[in-house]
C-alpha positions in Angstrom: 109.8 112.0 101.0 107.9 113.5 104.0 104.5 112.3 104.9 102.8 114.4 107.6 99.8 113.1 109.5 99.4 115.9 112.0 100.2 119.6 112.6 99.8 122.2 115.3 96.3 123.6 116.0 96.4 127.1 114.5 92.8 127.7 115.8 93.6 127.0 119.4 93.7 129.4 122.3 97.4 130.2 122.2 99.1 132.5 119.5 100.3 131.6 116.9 99.3 128.0 117.8 98.6 126.1 120.9 100.1 122.8 122.2 97.4 120.6 120.7 97.7 118.8 117.4 95.3 118.2 114.5 95.5 114.8 113.0 94.5 113.5 109.6 95.1 110.1 107.8 97.1 109.9 104.6 96.0 107.4 102.0 98.3 106.4 99.1 96.8 103.8 96.8 98.6 101.1 94.8 101.1 101.9 92.1 101.8 105.4 93.2 105.2 106.9 92.4 106.4 109.8 94.6 109.3 111.8 93.3 112.2 113.0 95.5 111.6 115.6 98.2 107.8 115.3 98.0 105.8 116.4 101.0 102.4 114.9 101.6 100.2 116.8 104.1 97.7 115.4 106.5 94.3 114.3 105.3 95.4 113.7 101.7 94.3 110.8 99.5 96.5 110.0 96.4 94.7 107.7 93.9 95.9 104.6 92.2 98.5 104.7 89.4 99.3 108.4 90.0 102.7 110.1 89.7 103.8 113.0 92.0 106.6 115.0 90.6 109.8 115.8 92.6 109.7 118.7 95.1 105.8 118.8 95.1 103.7 119.6 98.1 100.5 117.6 98.1 98.0 119.5 100.2 94.8 118.3 98.5 93.6 115.0 97.1 95.1 113.7 93.8 92.8 111.5 91.7 93.7 108.2 90.2 95.6 107.8 86.9 97.3 111.2 86.7 100.5 113.1 87.0 100.5 116.0 89.5 103.4 118.5 90.2 104.1 121.7 92.0 103.7 123.7 95.2 100.8 123.4 95.7 100.5 120.2 93.7 98.1 120.3 90.7 97.1 117.7 88.1 98.9 118.4 84.8 98.1 115.2 82.9 95.5 112.5 83.0 96.8 109.1 81.8 95.0 107.3 79.0 94.0 103.6 79.1 97.3 102.5 77.4 99.4 104.3 80.0 97.3 102.9 82.8 97.8 99.4 81.5 101.6 99.9 81.2 101.7 101.1 84.8 99.7 98.2 86.1 101.8 95.7 84.2 105.0 97.2 85.5 103.8 96.8 89.1 102.6 93.2 88.8 
């Protein structure tokens, strides 16, 4: 898993990028499962009880209680109340 909190400034004065960095916090809430080889980019918020599938690149926020996969990562399933309860019981 790779969690990035900064990247080169592509809008700087030098080409293709200058020597300044652009920072952004990453927030991963409780009970989140990140599969193997996941990349989480700067500024992303992943909501509680979510699952991120292997090899995904998370470049935008992921809401709570869902499964998201792909490059770029997209939500493919929203968990129902029964599944949310099972996840929360598992992590107690």
